[in-house]
Structure formats: C-alpha cells, structure tokens
PDB file with SEQRES, HELIX, SHEET and CRYST1 records, atoms N, CA, C and O in Angstrom:
SEQRES   1 A   85  ALA ALA ILE GLY VAL LEU ALA PHE ALA SER GLU LEU SER          
SEQRES   2 A   85  PRO GLY LEU ARG GLY LEU LEU ASN PHE TYR ASN PRO VAL          
SEQRES   3 A   85  GLY PRO LEU SER GLY LYS THR THR VAL THR ILE ILE VAL          
SEQRES   4 A   85  TRP LEU VAL ALA TRP TYR GLY LEU SER ARG ILE TRP GLN          
SEQRES   5 A   85  ARG GLU THR VAL ASN MET ARG ALA VAL ASN VAL ALA ALA          
SEQRES   6 A   85  LEU VAL LEU LEU GLY ILE GLY PHE LEU LEU THR PHE PRO          
SEQRES   7 A   85  PRO PHE TRP TYR LEU PHE VAL                                  
HELIX    1 AA1 ALA A    2  LEU A   12  1                                  11    
HELIX    2 AA2 PRO A   14  LEU A   19  1                                   6    
HELIX    3 AA3 PRO A   28  TRP A   51  1                                  24    
HELIX    4 AA4 MET A   58  LEU A   75  1                                  18    
HELIX    5 AA5 PRO A   78  TRP A   81  1                                   4    
CRYST1    1.000    1.000    1.000  90.00  90.00  90.00 P 1           1          
ATOM      1  N   ALA A   1      -1.635   2.882   2.115  1.00  0.00           N  
ATOM      2  CA  ALA A   1      -1.396   1.757   3.000  1.00  0.00           C  
ATOM      3  C   ALA A   1      -0.749   0.603   2.237  1.00  0.00           C  
ATOM      4  O   ALA A   1       0.029  -0.165   2.804  1.00  0.00           O  
ATOM      5  N   ALA A   2      -1.074   0.485   0.950  1.00  0.00           N  
ATOM      6  CA  ALA A   2      -0.523  -0.635   0.177  1.00  0.00           C  
ATOM      7  C   ALA A   2       0.994  -0.559   0.087  1.00  0.00           C  
ATOM      8  O   ALA A   2       1.676  -1.571   0.248  1.00  0.00           O  
ATOM      9  N   ILE A   3       1.522   0.618  -0.165  1.00  0.00           N  
ATOM     10  CA  ILE A   3       2.978   0.731  -0.269  1.00  0.00           C  
ATOM     11  C   ILE A   3       3.632   0.520   1.096  1.00  0.00           C  
ATOM     12  O   ILE A   3       4.742  -0.005   1.178  1.00  0.00           O  
ATOM     13  N   GLY A   4       2.954   0.925   2.155  1.00  0.00           N  
ATOM     14  CA  GLY A   4       3.474   0.673   3.499  1.00  0.00           C  
ATOM     15  C   GLY A   4       3.522  -0.802   3.813  1.00  0.00           C  
ATOM     16  O   GLY A   4       4.514  -1.296   4.350  1.00  0.00           O  
ATOM     17  N   VAL A   5       2.458  -1.508   3.484  1.00  0.00           N  
ATOM     18  CA  VAL A   5       2.420  -2.956   3.728  1.00  0.00           C  
ATOM     19  C   VAL A   5       3.499  -3.663   2.917  1.00  0.00           C  
ATOM     20  O   VAL A   5       4.182  -4.547   3.436  1.00  0.00           O  
ATOM     21  N   LEU A   6       3.661  -3.285   1.653  1.00  0.00           N  
ATOM     22  CA  LEU A   6       4.685  -3.915   0.828  1.00  0.00           C  
ATOM     23  C   LEU A   6       6.098  -3.585   1.310  1.00  0.00           C  
ATOM     24  O   LEU A   6       6.974  -4.450   1.310  1.00  0.00           O  
ATOM     25  N   ALA A   7       6.319  -2.345   1.717  1.00  0.00           N  
ATOM     26  CA  ALA A   7       7.639  -1.960   2.226  1.00  0.00           C  
ATOM     27  C   ALA A   7       7.970  -2.737   3.488  1.00  0.00           C  
ATOM     28  O   ALA A   7       9.075  -3.259   3.632  1.00  0.00           O  
ATOM     29  N   PHE A   8       7.016  -2.812   4.399  1.00  0.00           N  
ATOM     30  CA  PHE A   8       7.221  -3.532   5.660  1.00  0.00           C  
ATOM     31  C   PHE A   8       7.433  -5.028   5.402  1.00  0.00           C  
ATOM     32  O   PHE A   8       8.351  -5.630   5.958  1.00  0.00           O  
ATOM     33  N   ALA A   9       6.597  -5.615   4.573  1.00  0.00           N  
ATOM     34  CA  ALA A   9       6.696  -7.043   4.296  1.00  0.00           C  
ATOM     35  C   ALA A   9       7.997  -7.391   3.578  1.00  0.00           C  
ATOM     36  O   ALA A   9       8.584  -8.442   3.836  1.00  0.00           O  
ATOM     37  N   SER A  10       8.451  -6.517   2.679  1.00  0.00           N  
ATOM     38  CA  SER A  10       9.697  -6.815   1.968  1.00  0.00           C  
ATOM     39  C   SER A  10      10.914  -6.685   2.878  1.00  0.00           C  
ATOM     40  O   SER A  10      11.947  -7.302   2.617  1.00  0.00           O  
ATOM     41  N   GLU A  11      10.805  -5.895   3.936  1.00  0.00           N  
ATOM     42  CA  GLU A  11      11.899  -5.823   4.911  1.00  0.00           C  
ATOM     43  C   GLU A  11      11.956  -7.081   5.772  1.00  0.00           C  
ATOM     44  O   GLU A  11      13.032  -7.501   6.196  1.00  0.00           O  
ATOM     45  N   LEU A  12      10.806  -7.672   6.024  1.00  0.00           N  
ATOM     46  CA  LEU A  12      10.761  -8.883   6.845  1.00  0.00           C  
ATOM     47  C   LEU A  12      11.066 -10.145   6.051  1.00  0.00           C  
ATOM     48  O   LEU A  12      11.544 -11.132   6.611  1.00  0.00           O  
ATOM     49  N   SER A  13      10.792 -10.120   4.747  1.00  0.00           N  
ATOM     50  CA  SER A  13      10.920 -11.323   3.934  1.00  0.00           C  
ATOM     51  C   SER A  13      11.888 -11.104   2.766  1.00  0.00           C  
ATOM     52  O   SER A  13      11.560 -10.384   1.823  1.00  0.00           O  
ATOM     53  N   PRO A  14      13.064 -11.710   2.818  1.00  0.00           N  
ATOM     54  CA  PRO A  14      13.993 -11.585   1.685  1.00  0.00           C  
ATOM     55  C   PRO A  14      13.427 -12.165   0.388  1.00  0.00           C  
ATOM     56  O   PRO A  14      13.749 -11.690  -0.701  1.00  0.00           O  
ATOM     57  N   GLY A  15      12.586 -13.190   0.508  1.00  0.00           N  
ATOM     58  CA  GLY A  15      11.970 -13.772  -0.680  1.00  0.00           C  
ATOM     59  C   GLY A  15      11.041 -12.799  -1.378  1.00  0.00           C  
ATOM     60  O   GLY A  15      11.047 -12.699  -2.605  1.00  0.00           O  
ATOM     61  N   LEU A  16      10.245 -12.084  -0.603  1.00  0.00           N  
ATOM     62  CA  LEU A  16       9.347 -11.084  -1.173  1.00  0.00           C  
ATOM     63  C   LEU A  16      10.156  -9.934  -1.760  1.00  0.00           C  
ATOM     64  O   LEU A  16       9.804  -9.394  -2.809  1.00  0.00           O  
ATOM     65  N   ARG A  17      11.237  -9.560  -1.085  1.00  0.00           N  
ATOM     66  CA  ARG A  17      12.101  -8.492  -1.592  1.00  0.00           C  
ATOM     67  C   ARG A  17      12.633  -8.866  -2.976  1.00  0.00           C  
ATOM     68  O   ARG A  17      12.667  -8.025  -3.875  1.00  0.00           O  
ATOM     69  N   GLY A  18      13.042 -10.104  -3.148  1.00  0.00           N  
ATOM     70  CA  GLY A  18      13.521 -10.563  -4.455  1.00  0.00           C  
ATOM     71  C   GLY A  18      12.406 -10.622  -5.487  1.00  0.00           C  
ATOM     72  O   GLY A  18      12.623 -10.328  -6.662  1.00  0.00           O  
ATOM     73  N   LEU A  19      11.217 -11.002  -5.047  1.00  0.00           N  
ATOM     74  CA  LEU A  19      10.073 -11.077  -5.952  1.00  0.00           C  
ATOM     75  C   LEU A  19       9.653  -9.695  -6.450  1.00  0.00           C  
ATOM     76  O   LEU A  19       9.185  -9.559  -7.580  1.00  0.00           O  
ATOM     77  N   LEU A  20       9.818  -8.678  -5.619  1.00  0.00           N  
ATOM     78  CA  LEU A  20       9.437  -7.321  -5.997  1.00  0.00           C  
ATOM     79  C   LEU A  20      10.513  -6.594  -6.795  1.00  0.00           C  
ATOM     80  O   LEU A  20      10.321  -5.441  -7.181  1.00  0.00           O  
ATOM     81  N   ASN A  21      11.626  -7.243  -7.044  1.00  0.00           N  
ATOM     82  CA  ASN A  21      12.703  -6.628  -7.823  1.00  0.00           C  
ATOM     83  C   ASN A  21      12.399  -6.791  -9.314  1.00  0.00           C  
ATOM     84  O   ASN A  21      12.854  -7.747  -9.941  1.00  0.00           O  
ATOM     85  N   PHE A  22      11.633  -5.859  -9.876  1.00  0.00           N  
ATOM     86  CA  PHE A  22      11.250  -5.925 -11.290  1.00  0.00           C  
ATOM     87  C   PHE A  22      12.349  -5.384 -12.197  1.00  0.00           C  
ATOM     88  O   PHE A  22      12.452  -5.781 -13.358  1.00  0.00           O  
ATOM     89  N   TYR A  23      13.170  -4.479 -11.669  1.00  0.00           N  
ATOM     90  CA  TYR A  23      14.198  -3.808 -12.475  1.00  0.00           C  
ATOM     91  C   TYR A  23      15.425  -3.605 -11.592  1.00  0.00           C  
ATOM     92  O   TYR A  23      15.378  -2.834 -10.634  1.00  0.00           O  
ATOM     93  N   ASN A  24      16.519  -4.288 -11.905  1.00  0.00           N  
ATOM     94  CA  ASN A  24      17.684  -4.336 -11.018  1.00  0.00           C  
ATOM     95  C   ASN A  24      18.254  -2.980 -10.595  1.00  0.00           C  
ATOM     96  O   ASN A  24      18.573  -2.821  -9.417  1.00  0.00           O  
ATOM     97  N   PRO A  25      18.400  -1.996 -11.485  1.00  0.00           N  
ATOM     98  CA  PRO A  25      18.962  -0.721 -11.015  1.00  0.00           C  
ATOM     99  C   PRO A  25      18.124  -0.039  -9.925  1.00  0.00           C  
ATOM    100  O   PRO A  25      18.663   0.709  -9.109  1.00  0.00           O  
ATOM    101  N   VAL A  26      16.836  -0.288  -9.907  1.00  0.00           N  
ATOM    102  CA  VAL A  26      15.957   0.333  -8.907  1.00  0.00           C  
ATOM    103  C   VAL A  26      15.791  -0.565  -7.687  1.00  0.00           C  
ATOM    104  O   VAL A  26      15.624  -0.073  -6.571  1.00  0.00           O  
ATOM    105  N   GLY A  27      15.835  -1.866  -7.890  1.00  0.00           N  
ATOM    106  CA  GLY A  27      15.656  -2.802  -6.793  1.00  0.00           C  
ATOM    107  C   GLY A  27      14.178  -3.050  -6.503  1.00  0.00           C  
ATOM    108  O   GLY A  27      13.334  -2.870  -7.381  1.00  0.00           O  
ATOM    109  N   PRO A  28      13.863  -3.461  -5.277  1.00  0.00           N  
ATOM    110  CA  PRO A  28      12.472  -3.814  -4.954  1.00  0.00           C  
ATOM    111  C   PRO A  28      11.513  -2.630  -4.961  1.00  0.00           C  
ATOM    112  O   PRO A  28      10.297  -2.824  -4.954  1.00  0.00           O  
ATOM    113  N   LEU A  29      12.035  -1.414  -4.976  1.00  0.00           N  
ATOM    114  CA  LEU A  29      11.139  -0.254  -5.049  1.00  0.00           C  
ATOM    115  C   LEU A  29      10.304  -0.283  -6.324  1.00  0.00           C  
ATOM    116  O   LEU A  29       9.160   0.174  -6.324  1.00  0.00           O  
ATOM    117  N   SER A  30      10.866  -0.818  -7.416  1.00  0.00           N  
ATOM    118  CA  SER A  30      10.120  -0.896  -8.671  1.00  0.00           C  
ATOM    119  C   SER A  30       8.876  -1.773  -8.517  1.00  0.00           C  
ATOM    120  O   SER A  30       7.808  -1.435  -9.028  1.00  0.00           O  
ATOM    121  N   GLY A  31       9.013  -2.874  -7.827  1.00  0.00           N  
ATOM    122  CA  GLY A  31       7.867  -3.756  -7.609  1.00  0.00           C  
ATOM    123  C   GLY A  31       6.871  -3.186  -6.621  1.00  0.00           C  
ATOM    124  O   GLY A  31       5.662  -3.321  -6.807  1.00  0.00           O  
ATOM    125  N   LYS A  32       7.371  -2.548  -5.569  1.00  0.00           N  
ATOM    126  CA  LYS A  32       6.475  -1.949  -4.568  1.00  0.00           C  
ATOM    127  C   LYS A  32       5.580  -0.898  -5.204  1.00  0.00           C  
ATOM    128  O   LYS A  32       4.369  -0.893  -4.983  1.00  0.00           O  
ATOM    129  N   THR A  33       6.169  -0.014  -5.989  1.00  0.00           N  
ATOM    130  CA  THR A  33       5.361   1.047  -6.598  1.00  0.00           C  
ATOM    131  C   THR A  33       4.438   0.507  -7.680  1.00  0.00           C  
ATOM    132  O   THR A  33       3.306   0.973  -7.813  1.00  0.00           O  
ATOM    133  N   THR A  34       4.903  -0.468  -8.457  1.00  0.00           N  
ATOM    134  CA  THR A  34       4.054  -1.047  -9.502  1.00  0.00           C  
ATOM    135  C   THR A  34       2.846  -1.750  -8.899  1.00  0.00           C  
ATOM    136  O   THR A  34       1.720  -1.544  -9.352  1.00  0.00           O  
ATOM    137  N   VAL A  35       3.065  -2.571  -7.890  1.00  0.00           N  
ATOM    138  CA  VAL A  35       1.958  -3.279  -7.245  1.00  0.00           C  
ATOM    139  C   VAL A  35       1.013  -2.286  -6.567  1.00  0.00           C  
ATOM    140  O   VAL A  35      -0.203  -2.470  -6.598  1.00  0.00           O  
ATOM    141  N   THR A  36       1.560  -1.245  -5.961  1.00  0.00           N  
ATOM    142  CA  THR A  36       0.719  -0.232  -5.311  1.00  0.00           C  
ATOM    143  C   THR A  36      -0.163   0.476  -6.317  1.00  0.00           C  
ATOM    144  O   THR A  36      -1.332   0.733  -6.031  1.00  0.00           O  
ATOM    145  N   ILE A  37       0.366   0.800  -7.489  1.00  0.00           N  
ATOM    146  CA  ILE A  37      -0.446   1.448  -8.526  1.00  0.00           C  
ATOM    147  C   ILE A  37      -1.555   0.517  -8.992  1.00  0.00           C  
ATOM    148  O   ILE A  37      -2.677   0.963  -9.232  1.00  0.00           O  
ATOM    149  N   ILE A  38      -1.257  -0.768  -9.123  1.00  0.00           N  
ATOM    150  CA  ILE A  38      -2.293  -1.732  -9.521  1.00  0.00           C  
ATOM    151  C   ILE A  38      -3.380  -1.817  -8.453  1.00  0.00           C  
ATOM    152  O   ILE A  38      -4.566  -1.841  -8.783  1.00  0.00           O  
ATOM    153  N   VAL A  39      -2.994  -1.863  -7.185  1.00  0.00           N  
ATOM    154  CA  VAL A  39      -3.979  -1.883  -6.085  1.00  0.00           C  
ATOM    155  C   VAL A  39      -4.839  -0.630  -6.135  1.00  0.00           C  
ATOM    156  O   VAL A  39      -6.057  -0.711  -5.975  1.00  0.00           O  
ATOM    157  N   TRP A  40      -4.224   0.526  -6.355  1.00  0.00           N  
ATOM    158  CA  TRP A  40      -4.963   1.785  -6.423  1.00  0.00           C  
ATOM    159  C   TRP A  40      -5.960   1.780  -7.582  1.00  0.00           C  
ATOM    160  O   TRP A  40      -7.102   2.206  -7.410  1.00  0.00           O  
ATOM    161  N   LEU A  41      -5.546   1.307  -8.756  1.00  0.00           N  
ATOM    162  CA  LEU A  41      -6.445   1.275  -9.912  1.00  0.00           C  
ATOM    163  C   LEU A  41      -7.628   0.326  -9.676  1.00  0.00           C  
ATOM    164  O   LEU A  41      -8.766   0.657 -10.009  1.00  0.00           O  
ATOM    165  N   VAL A  42      -7.359  -0.840  -9.108  1.00  0.00           N  
ATOM    166  CA  VAL A  42      -8.440  -1.795  -8.819  1.00  0.00           C  
ATOM    167  C   VAL A  42      -9.408  -1.210  -7.789  1.00  0.00           C  
ATOM    168  O   VAL A  42     -10.624  -1.329  -7.941  1.00  0.00           O  
ATOM    169  N   ALA A  43      -8.867  -0.575  -6.736  1.00  0.00           N  
ATOM    170  CA  ALA A  43      -9.723   0.046  -5.717  1.00  0.00           C  
ATOM    171  C   ALA A  43     -10.537   1.184  -6.313  1.00  0.00           C  
ATOM    172  O   ALA A  43     -11.725   1.319  -6.021  1.00  0.00           O  
ATOM    173  N   TRP A  44      -9.911   1.990  -7.135  1.00  0.00           N  
ATOM    174  CA  TRP A  44     -10.610   3.114  -7.775  1.00  0.00           C  
ATOM    175  C   TRP A  44     -11.760   2.604  -8.637  1.00  0.00           C  
ATOM    176  O   TRP A  44     -12.874   3.123  -8.563  1.00  0.00           O  
ATOM    177  N   TYR A  45     -11.490   1.588  -9.453  1.00  0.00           N  
ATOM    178  CA  TYR A  45     -12.535   1.031 -10.302  1.00  0.00           C  
ATOM    179  C   TYR A  45     -13.664   0.428  -9.466  1.00  0.00           C  
ATOM    180  O   TYR A  45     -14.840   0.699  -9.708  1.00  0.00           O  
ATOM    181  N   GLY A  46     -13.296  -0.389  -8.485  1.00  0.00           N  
ATOM    182  CA  GLY A  46     -14.315  -1.044  -7.657  1.00  0.00           C  
ATOM    183  C   GLY A  46     -15.170  -0.052  -6.882  1.00  0.00           C  
ATOM    184  O   GLY A  46     -16.394  -0.179  -6.850  1.00  0.00           O  
ATOM    185  N   LEU A  47     -14.537   0.930  -6.261  1.00  0.00           N  
ATOM    186  CA  LEU A  47     -15.297   1.921  -5.497  1.00  0.00           C  
ATOM    187  C   LEU A  47     -16.153   2.793  -6.391  1.00  0.00           C  
ATOM    188  O   LEU A  47     -17.257   3.176  -6.003  1.00  0.00           O  
ATOM    189  N   SER A  48     -15.668   3.117  -7.584  1.00  0.00           N  
ATOM    190  CA  SER A  48     -16.483   3.933  -8.492  1.00  0.00           C  
ATOM    191  C   SER A  48     -17.726   3.173  -8.939  1.00  0.00           C  
ATOM    192  O   SER A  48     -18.796   3.762  -9.093  1.00  0.00           O  
ATOM    193  N   ARG A  49     -17.587   1.878  -9.146  1.00  0.00           N  
ATOM    194  CA  ARG A  49     -18.756   1.063  -9.543  1.00  0.00           C  
ATOM    195  C   ARG A  49     -19.764   0.962  -8.392  1.00  0.00           C  
ATOM    196  O   ARG A  49     -20.972   1.031  -8.617  1.00  0.00           O  
ATOM    197  N   ILE A  50     -19.273   0.800  -7.180  1.00  0.00           N  
ATOM    198  CA  ILE A  50     -20.161   0.676  -6.028  1.00  0.00           C  
ATOM    199  C   ILE A  50     -20.817   2.006  -5.702  1.00  0.00           C  
ATOM    200  O   ILE A  50     -22.024   2.068  -5.469  1.00  0.00           O  
ATOM    201  N   TRP A  51     -20.021   3.070  -5.686  1.00  0.00           N  
ATOM    202  CA  TRP A  51     -20.513   4.366  -5.221  1.00  0.00           C  
ATOM    203  C   TRP A  51     -21.373   5.099  -6.233  1.00  0.00           C  
ATOM    204  O   TRP A  51     -22.038   6.065  -5.861  1.00  0.00           O  
ATOM    205  N   GLN A  52     -21.393   4.689  -7.492  1.00  0.00           N  
ATOM    206  CA  GLN A  52     -22.238   5.376  -8.450  1.00  0.00           C  
ATOM    207  C   GLN A  52     -23.716   5.013  -8.254  1.00  0.00           C  
ATOM    208  O   GLN A  52     -24.598   5.705  -8.763  1.00  0.00           O  
ATOM    209  N   ARG A  53     -23.980   3.944  -7.529  1.00  0.00           N  
ATOM    210  CA  ARG A  53     -25.352   3.483  -7.320  1.00  0.00           C  
ATOM    211  C   ARG A  53     -25.945   3.909  -5.983  1.00  0.00           C  
ATOM    212  O   ARG A  53     -27.135   3.696  -5.751  1.00  0.00           O  
ATOM    213  N   GLU A  54     -25.153   4.503  -5.101  1.00  0.00           N  
ATOM    214  CA  GLU A  54     -25.665   4.797  -3.765  1.00  0.00           C  
ATOM    215  C   GLU A  54     -25.086   6.097  -3.224  1.00  0.00           C  
ATOM    216  O   GLU A  54     -24.104   6.627  -3.744  1.00  0.00           O  
ATOM    217  N   THR A  55     -25.710   6.589  -2.183  1.00  0.00           N  
ATOM    218  CA  THR A  55     -25.207   7.767  -1.484  1.00  0.00           C  
ATOM    219  C   THR A  55     -24.080   7.335  -0.556  1.00  0.00           C  
ATOM    220  O   THR A  55     -24.195   6.354   0.179  1.00  0.00           O  
ATOM    221  N   VAL A  56     -23.003   8.083  -0.607  1.00  0.00           N  
ATOM    222  CA  VAL A  56     -21.811   7.712   0.146  1.00  0.00           C  
ATOM    223  C   VAL A  56     -21.748   8.501   1.450  1.00  0.00           C  
ATOM    224  O   VAL A  56     -21.942   9.717   1.461  1.00  0.00           O  
ATOM    225  N   ASN A  57     -21.477   7.803   2.541  1.00  0.00           N  
ATOM    226  CA  ASN A  57     -21.279   8.442   3.833  1.00  0.00           C  
ATOM    227  C   ASN A  57     -19.844   8.985   3.857  1.00  0.00           C  
ATOM    228  O   ASN A  57     -18.899   8.244   4.128  1.00  0.00           O  
ATOM    229  N   MET A  58     -19.695  10.268   3.576  1.00  0.00           N  
ATOM    230  CA  MET A  58     -18.364  10.852   3.444  1.00  0.00           C  
ATOM    231  C   MET A  58     -17.588  10.858   4.757  1.00  0.00           C  
ATOM    232  O   MET A  58     -16.357  10.819   4.744  1.00  0.00           O  
ATOM    233  N   ARG A  59     -18.272  10.906   5.861  1.00  0.00           N  
ATOM    234  CA  ARG A  59     -17.569  10.857   7.146  1.00  0.00           C  
ATOM    235  C   ARG A  59     -16.832   9.525   7.283  1.00  0.00           C  
ATOM    236  O   ARG A  59     -15.663   9.497   7.667  1.00  0.00           O  
ATOM    237  N   ALA A  60     -17.509   8.433   6.972  1.00  0.00           N  
ATOM    238  CA  ALA A  60     -16.889   7.109   7.051  1.00  0.00           C  
ATOM    239  C   ALA A  60     -15.748   6.984   6.039  1.00  0.00           C  
ATOM    240  O   ALA A  60     -14.710   6.395   6.344  1.00  0.00           O  
ATOM    241  N   VAL A  61     -15.932   7.526   4.859  1.00  0.00           N  
ATOM    242  CA  VAL A  61     -14.888   7.479   3.835  1.00  0.00           C  
ATOM    243  C   VAL A  61     -13.659   8.258   4.294  1.00  0.00           C  
ATOM    244  O   VAL A  61     -12.532   7.791   4.131  1.00  0.00           O  
ATOM    245  N   ASN A  62     -13.868   9.433   4.862  1.00  0.00           N  
ATOM    246  CA  ASN A  62     -12.747  10.251   5.338  1.00  0.00           C  
ATOM    247  C   ASN A  62     -12.006   9.584   6.498  1.00  0.00           C  
ATOM    248  O   ASN A  62     -10.777   9.628   6.559  1.00  0.00           O  
ATOM    249  N   VAL A  63     -12.748   8.969   7.412  1.00  0.00           N  
ATOM    250  CA  VAL A  63     -12.110   8.261   8.529  1.00  0.00           C  
ATOM    251  C   VAL A  63     -11.287   7.091   7.994  1.00  0.00           C  
ATOM    252  O   VAL A  63     -10.150   6.888   8.419  1.00  0.00           O  
ATOM    253  N   ALA A  64     -11.853   6.325   7.070  1.00  0.00           N  
ATOM    254  CA  ALA A  64     -11.125   5.186   6.486  1.00  0.00           C  
ATOM    255  C   ALA A  64      -9.879   5.670   5.751  1.00  0.00           C  
ATOM    256  O   ALA A  64      -8.822   5.047   5.854  1.00  0.00           O  
ATOM    257  N   ALA A  65      -9.990   6.766   5.015  1.00  0.00           N  
ATOM    258  CA  ALA A  65      -8.839   7.305   4.285  1.00  0.00           C  
ATOM    259  C   ALA A  65      -7.739   7.743   5.247  1.00  0.00           C  
ATOM    260  O   ALA A  65      -6.561   7.486   4.997  1.00  0.00           O  
ATOM    261  N   LEU A  66      -8.110   8.398   6.338  1.00  0.00           N  
ATOM    262  CA  LEU A  66      -7.108   8.835   7.317  1.00  0.00           C  
ATOM    263  C   LEU A  66      -6.449   7.653   8.019  1.00  0.00           C  
ATOM    264  O   LEU A  66      -5.245   7.677   8.275  1.00  0.00           O  
ATOM    265  N   VAL A  67      -7.226   6.625   8.330  1.00  0.00           N  
ATOM    266  CA  VAL A  67      -6.655   5.424   8.955  1.00  0.00           C  
ATOM    267  C   VAL A  67      -5.672   4.751   7.998  1.00  0.00           C  
ATOM    268  O   VAL A  67      -4.577   4.366   8.408  1.00  0.00           O  
ATOM    269  N   LEU A  68      -6.053   4.606   6.726  1.00  0.00           N  
ATOM    270  CA  LEU A  68      -5.159   3.991   5.746  1.00  0.00           C  
ATOM    271  C   LEU A  68      -3.910   4.835   5.520  1.00  0.00           C  
ATOM    272  O   LEU A  68      -2.820   4.292   5.338  1.00  0.00           O  
ATOM    273  N   LEU A  69      -4.060   6.147   5.529  1.00  0.00           N  
ATOM    274  CA  LEU A  69      -2.908   7.032   5.399  1.00  0.00           C  
ATOM    275  C   LEU A  69      -1.967   6.860   6.593  1.00  0.00           C  
ATOM    276  O   LEU A  69      -0.749   6.797   6.425  1.00  0.00           O  
ATOM    277  N   GLY A  70      -2.531   6.787   7.787  1.00  0.00           N  
ATOM    278  CA  GLY A  70      -1.712   6.567   8.982  1.00  0.00           C  
ATOM    279  C   GLY A  70      -0.983   5.240   8.938  1.00  0.00           C  
ATOM    280  O   GLY A  70       0.188   5.163   9.308  1.00  0.00           O  
ATOM    281  N   ILE A  71      -1.657   4.200   8.492  1.00  0.00           N  
ATOM    282  CA  ILE A  71      -1.015   2.887   8.356  1.00  0.00           C  
ATOM    283  C   ILE A  71       0.123   2.970   7.346  1.00  0.00           C  
ATOM    284  O   ILE A  71       1.206   2.432   7.574  1.00  0.00           O  
ATOM    285  N   GLY A  72      -0.127   3.644   6.234  1.00  0.00           N  
ATOM    286  CA  GLY A  72       0.914   3.796   5.218  1.00  0.00           C  
ATOM    287  C   GLY A  72       2.130   4.519   5.753  1.00  0.00           C  
ATOM    288  O   GLY A  72       3.260   4.093   5.511  1.00  0.00           O  
ATOM    289  N   PHE A  73       1.916   5.619   6.486  1.00  0.00           N  
ATOM    290  CA  PHE A  73       3.037   6.360   7.067  1.00  0.00           C  
ATOM    291  C   PHE A  73       3.793   5.514   8.084  1.00  0.00           C  
ATOM    292  O   PHE A  73       5.024   5.486   8.080  1.00  0.00           O  
ATOM    293  N   LEU A  74       3.074   4.838   8.938  1.00  0.00           N  
ATOM    294  CA  LEU A  74       3.714   4.034   9.981  1.00  0.00           C  
ATOM    295  C   LEU A  74       4.559   2.912   9.388  1.00  0.00           C  
ATOM    296  O   LEU A  74       5.677   2.666   9.839  1.00  0.00           O  
ATOM    297  N   LEU A  75       4.027   2.239   8.384  1.00  0.00           N  
ATOM    298  CA  LEU A  75       4.720   1.091   7.820  1.00  0.00           C  
ATOM    299  C   LEU A  75       5.857   1.467   6.874  1.00  0.00           C  
ATOM    300  O   LEU A  75       6.635   0.598   6.480  1.00  0.00           O  
ATOM    301  N   THR A  76       5.971   2.733   6.505  1.00  0.00           N  
ATOM    302  CA  THR A  76       7.122   3.160   5.708  1.00  0.00           C  
ATOM    303  C   THR A  76       8.169   3.855   6.568  1.00  0.00           C  
ATOM    304  O   THR A  76       9.117   4.431   6.034  1.00  0.00           O  
ATOM    305  N   PHE A  77       8.018   3.813   7.873  1.00  0.00           N  
ATOM    306  CA  PHE A  77       8.910   4.472   8.816  1.00  0.00           C  
ATOM    307  C   PHE A  77       9.913   3.445   9.340  1.00  0.00           C  
ATOM    308  O   PHE A  77       9.544   2.595  10.150  1.00  0.00           O  
ATOM    309  N   PRO A  78      11.182   3.502   8.896  1.00  0.00           N  
ATOM    310  CA  PRO A  78      12.148   2.455   9.260  1.00  0.00           C  
ATOM    311  C   PRO A  78      12.302   2.178  10.755  1.00  0.00           C  
ATOM    312  O   PRO A  78      12.462   1.011  11.111  1.00  0.00           O  
ATOM    313  N   PRO A  79      12.265   3.161  11.654  1.00  0.00           N  
ATOM    314  CA  PRO A  79      12.368   2.781  13.073  1.00  0.00           C  
ATOM    315  C   PRO A  79      11.246   1.840  13.532  1.00  0.00           C  
ATOM    316  O   PRO A  79      11.442   1.060  14.464  1.00  0.00           O  
ATOM    317  N   PHE A  80      10.083   1.904  12.891  1.00  0.00           N  
ATOM    318  CA  PHE A  80       9.008   0.964  13.212  1.00  0.00           C  
ATOM    319  C   PHE A  80       9.383  -0.439  12.768  1.00  0.00           C  
ATOM    320  O   PHE A  80       9.074  -1.406  13.465  1.00  0.00           O  
ATOM    321  N   TRP A  81      10.050  -0.575  11.611  1.00  0.00           N  
ATOM    322  CA  TRP A  81      10.464  -1.882  11.121  1.00  0.00           C  
ATOM    323  C   TRP A  81      11.393  -2.564  12.103  1.00  0.00           C  
ATOM    324  O   TRP A  81      11.313  -3.774  12.314  1.00  0.00           O  
ATOM    325  N   TYR A  82      12.285  -1.771  12.709  1.00  0.00           N  
ATOM    326  CA  TYR A  82      13.304  -2.344  13.583  1.00  0.00           C  
ATOM    327  C   TYR A  82      12.718  -2.962  14.850  1.00  0.00           C  
ATOM    328  O   TYR A  82      13.400  -3.711  15.549  1.00  0.00           O  
ATOM    329  N   LEU A  83      11.467  -2.653  15.143  1.00  0.00           N  
ATOM    330  CA  LEU A  83      10.812  -3.317  16.264  1.00  0.00           C  
ATOM    331  C   LEU A  83      10.545  -4.785  15.957  1.00  0.00           C  
ATOM    332  O   LEU A  83      10.387  -5.589  16.875  1.00  0.00           O  
ATOM    333  N   PHE A  84      10.494  -5.142  14.673  1.00  0.00           N  
ATOM    334  CA  PHE A  84      10.136  -6.496  14.250  1.00  0.00           C  
ATOM    335  C   PHE A  84      11.278  -7.248  13.579  1.00  0.00           C  
ATOM    336  O   PHE A  84      11.187  -8.459  13.376  1.00  0.00           O  
ATOM    337  N   VAL A  85      12.339  -6.549  13.237  1.00  0.00           N  
ATOM    338  CA  VAL A  85      13.453  -7.203  12.508  1.00  0.00           C  
ATOM    339  C   VAL A  85      14.523  -7.628  13.483  1.00  0.00           C  
ATOM    340  O   VAL A  85      15.538  -8.194  13.078  1.00  0.00           O  
TER     341      VAL A  85                                                      
END                                                                             
C-alpha cells in the first residue's frame, strides 16, 4: 500500500514528485521504492516487537494484508489516477 500511496500522491503533486527524485536517471521511482522499503522495515520491526509478546489473530492479519494489497494495486493503476487528475 505504501508504494501505491506514494505513486498516487506523486502523480497529484509535482512537488512531491520532485522530492522523490533521488537519482535523475531513474526519476521519482527511486524515491518511491526507497521510502517504501523504509516503511516496510519499520513496520516489520514494530510488528515483530509487538507480536512476540502476544498471540496473533491470523484472520485479522490476513484480512488487513489483503486490504493493503488491494489498496496498493488500486493506487498503482493509472486509469484510477485519471479519475483525480
């Protein structure tokens, strides 16, 4: 979902698109993927710390994962962007 949100937001905001341009030959994709990896690492660390102390409801985790996956797919789909641009 993080890469979807960043892709969608960078299409709507030229300023954010410029901010995510970490490496000119690649363009804003370099920033989108870098920030997404950082979000993933922080989430992984935080969830591992929380979940090591308690029993995890896997049904809720799976539903949340599928919802986030759906959001990620939707927000990286260019025809969806054109509804807002």
